[in-house]
C-alpha positions in Angstrom: -88.5 -163.1 31.7 -91.0 -165.9 31.4 -89.8 -169.3 30.3 -92.0 -172.4 29.8 -90.2 -175.8 30.0 -91.8 -179.0 28.8 -90.8 -182.4 30.0 -92.0 -186.0 29.5 -91.5 -186.6 25.8 -89.8 -189.6 24.4 -90.2 -192.8 22.5 -93.3 -195.0 23.2 -94.8 -198.0 21.5 -98.2 -197.8 19.8 -100.9 -198.2 22.4 -98.7 -196.8 25.1 -99.0 -193.7 27.3 -97.0 -190.6 28.1 -97.5 -187.7 30.5 -96.2 -184.3 29.4 -95.6 -181.5 31.8 -95.1 -177.8 31.4 -93.9 -175.4 34.1 -93.3 -171.7 33.9 -90.5 -169.8 35.5 -90.5 -166.0 35.9 -93.5 -163.8 36.7 -96.7 -164.2 34.8 -99.0 -161.5 36.1 -102.2 -163.0 34.8 -102.9 -166.5 33.5 -106.1 -167.0 31.6 -105.4 -170.1 29.5 -102.9 -172.9 29.2 -102.6 -175.6 26.6 -100.7 -177.7 24.1 -100.2 -177.6 20.4 -98.2 -180.1 18.3 -96.5 -180.1 15.0 -95.7 -183.2 13.0 -93.1 -183.2 10.2 -94.4 -181.5 7.2 -97.7 -180.5 8.9 -99.0 -177.3 10.4 -99.1 -176.8 14.1 -102.5 -178.0 15.5 -104.3 -177.6 18.8 -104.2 -180.6 21.0 -105.9 -179.3 24.1 -106.5 -176.2 26.2 -107.7 -175.3 29.6 -109.1 -172.0 30.8 -108.9 -170.4 34.2 -112.7 -170.6 34.3 -112.5 -174.4 34.2 -113.4 -175.0 30.5 -111.4 -177.5 28.5 -111.3 -178.1 24.7 -109.6 -180.9 22.7 -108.6 -181.2 19.2 -110.3 -183.9 17.2 -107.3 -186.2 17.4 -107.0 -185.9 21.1 -110.6 -186.5 22.1 -111.2 -189.5 24.3 -107.5 -190.3 24.5 -105.8 -187.3 26.0 -106.6 -185.4 29.2 -105.3 -181.9 30.1 -104.9 -180.6 33.6 -104.1 -177.0 34.5 -102.9 -175.8 37.8 -103.4 -172.1 37.5 -102.0 -171.3 40.9 -98.7 -172.9 40.0 -98.6 -172.1 36.3 -98.3 -175.7 35.4 -100.1 -177.8 32.8 -100.0 -181.5 32.1 -101.2 -183.6 29.3 -102.0 -187.3 29.8 -101.8 -189.2 26.6 -103.2 -192.7 26.2 -103.6 -195.1 23.4 -100.9 -193.4 21.4 -100.7 -194.0 17.7 -97.8 -193.4 15.3 -99.9 -190.4 14.0 -99.3 -188.8 17.3 -95.6 -188.4 16.6 -94.8 -184.7 16.8 -93.1 -182.0 18.7 -95.5 -180.9 21.5 -95.5 -177.3 22.6 -97.1 -175.8 25.7 -98.3 -172.3 25.9 -99.8 -169.9 28.5 -101.9 -166.9 27.8 -102.4 -163.6 29.5 -105.5 -162.2 27.7 -105.3 -158.7 29.4 -101.8 -158.1 28.0 -102.4 -160.1 24.8 -99.3 -162.2 25.7 -98.8 -165.8 24.7 -95.7 -167.6 26.1 -94.4 -170.7 24.4 -92.2 -173.5 25.4 -89.5 -174.8 23.1 -91.2 -178.2 22.6 -90.7 -181.8 23.5 -90.6 -184.6 21.0 -93.0 -187.5 21.2 -92.3 -190.5 19.0 -94.7 -193.3 18.7 -93.1 -196.3 17.1 -92.6 -200.0 17.5 
């Protein structure tokens, strides 16, 4: 059974930085994409960033220029470096990993990021 575990969330002041990590346990036969979504209270889940096994990356509008995703497809790990954090970045951040061939998406349980003074 595959499990994704996020770490690195917490409380940070506006303008600060955090680094989120996500690691998979269990066997993933094929890994095509890894990424992060977030969900703020009262809002829909939104894409933060994603990375494909082919090397492409994509960022949500709110993340561009401030966040950096790094995917290690050999180790089934993905990190998200977040800089210049704003209170609007407060949310639960969820990582995911995709197997396109089997149409499988694995989700972590989420890690809370709170940006507040």
